[in-house]
N, C-alpha and C positions, 0 to 999 in steps of 0.2 A: 504494499499500499504505500502510496506517495504521502510523505509527511513533510511539513516545512523543515528546512535545515535548521532553522533557529526556532525553538519552541515559542519565543515571544511573537513569532508571526502567526501563530495559531489563534483562532477565534472560537469561543464557545457557541454551541448551537443547541437549542432545546427543541424536541419534536414531540408531538402527540401523534400516536399511531393507532389504528384499529387493533383490537386485542389480538386478532388472528395473525396480524403482521408481526406484532411484537412477539407472540409465541413462536413464530417461525424463526425469528432472529435468535430467540433463546435456544431453540433446537440447534441451529447452525453452530452456535457458540458451544453448546454441550458436546456436539460432535467434533469440535475443534476446527471448524470450517471458517476461514477468513478472520478469525479472532478468537479470543478467550471469553469475552463477554458480549452480551447483546449490544452494548454501546460500541465495542470495537468492530463488531460485524457490521453494524449500521454505518459507521464511519467509513469503513472500507468500501461498502457498496456505493455510498453517496459520493466519495471522492472519485472512485473509478468511474462512475457514471457521469459526473460533472466534467471530468477530464476528457472522456469520450465525446461528450456533447460539444465541448470547446474545440477539439480536434476536428470534428465533423463540420464545424461551422454552423451548428444548430441555431445560434443566436442570429445568424444572418438569413435564415430561411423565412420565407413569407408564405402565407397561405393564399393561393391564387383566388382572385375574385370570381364569384359565380357569374357566368354570363347572364345578362338580362335578356330573357326571351320574350319581352313584351313588344 
């Protein structure tokens, strides 16, 4: 997982998740997948997805306008 080189560059974030999602993070942590705690697992997934979106230029994508058939 990508982490800031300097811990002072990190920022805290609080999330509220559906109970099913939280329980799945707990399961992944229990199995040792992606982290040791549900927080580590969530952080890993969030950072991985954010970097993938950045690399793919997700922020530059636009939803095409629906043609007006009138």
